[in-house]
N, CA, C and O atoms as a printed pandas DataFrame, in Angstrom:
     atom_number atom_name residue_name chain_id  residue_number  x_coord  y_coord  z_coord
0              1         N          UNK        A               1    9.789    0.604  -10.797
1              2        CA          UNK        A               1    9.204    0.048   -9.586
2              3         C          UNK        A               1    8.184    1.043   -9.031
3              4         O          UNK        A               1    8.399    2.255   -9.075
4              5         N          UNK        A               2    7.111    0.537   -8.526
5              6        CA          UNK        A               2    6.054    1.386   -7.983
6              7         C          UNK        A               2    6.555    2.157   -6.762
7              8         O          UNK        A               2    7.362    1.658   -5.978
8              9         N          UNK        A               3    6.062    3.372   -6.624
9             10        CA          UNK        A               3    6.509    4.215   -5.506
10            11         C          UNK        A               3    6.163    3.612   -4.154
11            12         O          UNK        A               3    6.942    3.717   -3.207
12            13         N          UNK        A               4    5.005    2.984   -4.061
13            14        CA          UNK        A               4    4.598    2.384   -2.790
14            15         C          UNK        A               4    5.513    1.231   -2.410
15            16         O          UNK        A               4    5.883    1.080   -1.246
16            17         N          UNK        A               5    5.875    0.421   -3.390
17            18        CA          UNK        A               5    6.777   -0.701   -3.133
18            19         C          UNK        A               5    8.162   -0.191   -2.722
19            20         O          UNK        A               5    8.802   -0.750   -1.832
20            21         N          UNK        A               6    8.604    0.859   -3.373
21            22        CA          UNK        A               6    9.885    1.475   -3.036
22            23         C          UNK        A               6    9.863    2.010   -1.602
23            24         O          UNK        A               6   10.809    1.807   -0.840
24            25         N          UNK        A               7    8.785    2.689   -1.247
25            26        CA          UNK        A               7    8.638    3.222    0.110
26            27         C          UNK        A               7    8.636    2.088    1.133
27            28         O          UNK        A               7    9.268    2.191    2.184
28            29         N          UNK        A               8    7.926    1.015    0.820
29            30        CA          UNK        A               8    7.864   -0.132    1.727
30            31         C          UNK        A               8    9.254   -0.721    1.932
31            32         O          UNK        A               8    9.649   -1.035    3.055
32            33         N          UNK        A               9    9.983   -0.866    0.841
33            34        CA          UNK        A               9   11.306   -1.479    0.911
34            35         C          UNK        A               9   12.316   -0.587    1.651
35            36         O          UNK        A               9   13.143   -1.086    2.414
36            37         N          UNK        A              10   12.247    0.723    1.425
37            38        CA          UNK        A              10   13.249    1.633    1.993
38            39         C          UNK        A              10   12.927    2.099    3.411
39            40         O          UNK        A              10   13.836    2.284    4.219
40            41         N          UNK        A              11   11.651    2.290    3.719
41            42        CA          UNK        A              11   11.290    2.882    5.011
42            43         C          UNK        A              11   10.576    1.905    5.950
43            44         O          UNK        A              11   10.919    1.816    7.128
44            45         N          UNK        A              12    9.603    1.186    5.440
45            46        CA          UNK        A              12    8.745    0.363    6.295
46            47         C          UNK        A              12    9.472   -0.880    6.788
47            48         O          UNK        A              12    9.408   -1.198    7.976
48            49         N          UNK        A              13   10.160   -1.588    5.900
49            50        CA          UNK        A              13   10.861   -2.812    6.310
50            51         C          UNK        A              13   11.882   -2.533    7.414
51            52         O          UNK        A              13   11.887   -3.243    8.420
52            53         N          UNK        A              14   12.752   -1.518    7.262
53            54        CA          UNK        A              14   13.681   -1.243    8.374
54            55         C          UNK        A              14   12.967   -0.884    9.679
55            56         O          UNK        A              14   13.426   -1.257   10.759
56            57         N          UNK        A              15   11.856   -0.169    9.584
57            58        CA          UNK        A              15   11.104    0.184   10.794
58            59         C          UNK        A              15   10.506   -1.058   11.453
59            60         O          UNK        A              15   10.506   -1.169   12.679
60            61         N          UNK        A              16    9.999   -1.987   10.650
61            62        CA          UNK        A              16    9.445   -3.227   11.200
62            63         C          UNK        A              16   10.531   -4.087   11.834
63            64         O          UNK        A              16   10.318   -4.686   12.888
64            65         N          UNK        A              17   11.688   -4.146   11.196
65            66        CA          UNK        A              17   12.809   -4.914   11.753
66            67         C          UNK        A              17   13.196   -4.354   13.117
67            68         O          UNK        A              17   13.454   -5.105   14.058
68            69         N          UNK        A              18   13.232   -3.030   13.213
69            70        CA          UNK        A              18   13.609   -2.391   14.472
70            71         C          UNK        A              18   12.524   -2.590   15.542
71            72         O          UNK        A              18   12.832   -2.905   16.691
72            73         N          UNK        A              19   11.264   -2.404   15.157
73            74        CA          UNK        A              19   10.170   -2.479   16.125
74            75         C          UNK        A              19    9.951   -3.895   16.653
75            76         O          UNK        A              19    9.756   -4.082   17.854
76            77         N          UNK        A              20    9.982   -4.886   15.774
77            78        CA          UNK        A              20    9.687   -6.258   16.183
78            79         C          UNK        A              20   10.937   -7.102   16.394
79            80         O          UNK        A              20   10.852   -8.298   16.671
80            81         N          UNK        A              21   12.095   -6.468   16.260
81            82        CA          UNK        A              21   13.388   -7.121   16.499
82            83         C          UNK        A              21   13.565   -8.384   15.651
83            84         O          UNK        A              21   14.004   -9.427   16.136
84            85         N          UNK        A              22   13.207   -8.255   14.367
85            86        CA          UNK        A              22   13.438   -9.365   13.440
86            87         C          UNK        A              22   14.933   -9.517   13.215
87            88         O          UNK        A              22   15.655   -8.522   13.154
88            89         N          UNK        A              23   15.398  -10.736   13.093
89            90        CA          UNK        A              23   16.816  -10.990   12.863
90            91         C          UNK        A              23   17.139  -11.117   11.374
91            92         O          UNK        A              23   18.297  -11.006   10.971
92            93         N          UNK        A              24   16.105  -11.349   10.561
93            94        CA          UNK        A              24   16.309  -11.591    9.148
94            95         C          UNK        A              24   15.256  -10.814    8.352
95            96         O          UNK        A              24   14.109  -10.709    8.786
96            97         N          UNK        A              25   15.629  -10.282    7.218
97            98        CA          UNK        A              25   14.698   -9.529    6.376
98            99         C          UNK        A              25   13.547  -10.413    5.899
99           100         O          UNK        A              25   12.445   -9.921    5.656
100          101         N          UNK        A              26   13.796  -11.697    5.765
101          102        CA          UNK        A              26   12.766  -12.615    5.284
102          103         C          UNK        A              26   11.645  -12.828    6.312
103          104         O          UNK        A              26   10.598  -13.378    5.970
104          105         N          UNK        A              27   11.846  -12.410    7.540
105          106        CA          UNK        A              27   10.810  -12.524    8.571
106          107         C          UNK        A              27    9.748  -11.431    8.439
107          108         O          UNK        A              27    8.639  -11.574    8.954
108          109         N          UNK        A              28   10.085  -10.355    7.757
109          110        CA          UNK        A              28    9.180   -9.218    7.620
110          111         C          UNK        A              28    8.063   -9.574    6.631
111          112         O          UNK        A              28    8.342  -10.099    5.554
112          113         N          UNK        A              29    6.806   -9.294    6.983
113          114        CA          UNK        A              29    5.708   -9.560    6.045
114          115         C          UNK        A              29    5.894   -8.766    4.757
115          116         O          UNK        A              29    6.389   -7.639    4.783
116          117         N          UNK        A              30    5.497   -9.351    3.635
117          118        CA          UNK        A              30    5.647   -8.648    2.365
118          119         C          UNK        A              30    4.278   -8.300    1.790
119          120         O          UNK        A              30    3.280   -8.965    2.066
120          121         N          UNK        A              31    4.261   -7.250    0.990
121          122        CA          UNK        A              31    3.031   -6.848    0.322
122          123         C          UNK        A              31    2.819   -7.737   -0.890
123          124         O          UNK        A              31    3.720   -7.913   -1.710
124          125         N          UNK        A              32    1.635   -8.290   -0.996
125          126        CA          UNK        A              32    1.315   -9.123   -2.151
126          127         C          UNK        A              32    0.338   -8.428   -3.088
127          128         O          UNK        A              32    0.443   -8.550   -4.309
128          129         N          UNK        A              33   -0.615   -7.697   -2.508
129          130        CA          UNK        A              33   -1.651   -7.108   -3.334
130          131         C          UNK        A              33   -2.207   -5.869   -2.636
131          132         O          UNK        A              33   -2.434   -5.872   -1.426
132          133         N          UNK        A              34   -2.420   -4.827   -3.406
133          134        CA          UNK        A              34   -3.024   -3.612   -2.882
134          135         C          UNK        A              34   -4.280   -3.340   -3.697
135          136         O          UNK        A              34   -4.232   -3.297   -4.926
136          137         N          UNK        A              35   -5.393   -3.158   -3.015
137          138        CA          UNK        A              35   -6.665   -2.914   -3.684
138          139         C          UNK        A              35   -7.178   -1.551   -3.247
139          140         O          UNK        A              35   -7.232   -1.252   -2.054
140          141         N          UNK        A              36   -7.554   -0.724   -4.222
141          142        CA          UNK        A              36   -8.109    0.596   -3.941
142          143         C          UNK        A              36   -9.540    0.613   -4.468
143          144         O          UNK        A              36   -9.778    0.387   -5.654
144          145         N          UNK        A              37  -10.477    0.881   -3.585
145          146        CA          UNK        A              37  -11.888    0.958   -3.971
146          147         C          UNK        A              37  -12.330    2.410   -3.978
147          148         O          UNK        A              37  -11.889    3.214   -3.158
148          149         N          UNK        A              38  -13.212    2.732   -4.919
149          150        CA          UNK        A              38  -13.710    4.099   -5.016
150          151         C          UNK        A              38  -15.210    4.041   -5.284
151          152         O          UNK        A              38  -15.646    3.470   -6.284
152          153         N          UNK        A              39  -15.985    4.624   -4.404
153          154        CA          UNK        A              39  -17.430    4.629   -4.583
154          155         C          UNK        A              39  -17.849    5.631   -5.650
155          156         O          UNK        A              39  -17.349    6.756   -5.682
156          157         N          UNK        A              40  -18.760    5.227   -6.515
157          158        CA          UNK        A              40  -19.242    6.105   -7.580
158          159         C          UNK        A              40  -20.759    6.264   -7.515
159          160         O          UNK        A              40  -21.422    6.382   -8.546
160          161         N          UNK        A              41  -21.296    6.266   -6.315
161          162        CA          UNK        A              41  -22.739    6.366   -6.143
162          163         C          UNK        A              41  -23.332    7.626   -6.742
163          164         O          UNK        A              41  -24.388    7.566   -7.373
164          165         N          UNK        A              42  -22.688    8.749   -6.564
165          166        CA          UNK        A              42  -23.174   10.022   -7.088
166          167         C          UNK        A              42  -23.096   10.061   -8.616
167          168         O          UNK        A              42  -23.891   10.753   -9.252
168          169         N          UNK        A              43  -22.162    9.338   -9.207
169          170        CA          UNK        A              43  -21.976    9.354  -10.662
170          171         C          UNK        A              43  -23.151    8.722  -11.402
171          172         O          UNK        A              43  -23.338    8.970  -12.593
172          173         N          UNK        A              44  -23.930    7.921  -10.717
173          174        CA          UNK        A              44  -25.110    7.324  -11.351
174          175         C          UNK        A              44  -26.093    8.418  -11.775
175          176         O          UNK        A              44  -26.732    8.313  -12.822
176          177         N          UNK        A              45  -26.207    9.454  -10.964
177          178        CA          UNK        A              45  -27.156   10.533  -11.226
178          179         C          UNK        A              45  -26.533   11.685  -12.000
179          180         O          UNK        A              45  -27.237   12.402  -12.710
180          181         N          UNK        A              46  -25.217   11.874  -11.872
181          182        CA          UNK        A              46  -24.546   13.003  -12.521
182          183         C          UNK        A              46  -23.281   12.492  -13.205
183          184         O          UNK        A              46  -22.248   12.334  -12.554
184          185         N          UNK        A              47  -23.351   12.237  -14.489
185          186        CA          UNK        A              47  -22.241   11.647  -15.240
186          187         C          UNK        A              47  -21.026   12.582  -15.321
187          188         O          UNK        A              47  -19.910   12.110  -15.539
188          189         N          UNK        A              48  -21.221   13.896  -15.151
189          190        CA          UNK        A              48  -20.113   14.853  -15.246
190          191         C          UNK        A              48  -19.130   14.732  -14.083
191          192         O          UNK        A              48  -18.018   15.253  -14.167
192          193         N          UNK        A              49  -19.511   14.067  -13.020
193          194        CA          UNK        A              49  -18.620   13.875  -11.872
194          195         C          UNK        A              49  -17.407   13.051  -12.272
195          196         O          UNK        A              49  -16.317   13.257  -11.738
196          197         N          UNK        A              50  -17.579   12.121  -13.202
197          198        CA          UNK        A              50  -16.474   11.256  -13.625
198          199         C          UNK        A              50  -15.390   12.025  -14.364
199          200         O          UNK        A              50  -14.251   11.563  -14.433
200          201         N          UNK        A              51  -15.716   13.189  -14.918
201          202        CA          UNK        A              51  -14.723   13.990  -15.639
202          203         C          UNK        A              51  -13.905   14.742  -14.664
203          204         O          UNK        A              51  -13.004   15.484  -15.056
């Protein structure tokens, strides 16, 4: 299991339940997709940056 998903399940969900006073775990929003973007503008001019 991914570390982020594990962290969400073990730490974030209980914190959300406590903060928003959810009565059921199914009320807590779930993560569906995580997208990480990385700009490579400098790599166009200097290919060694990618290494």
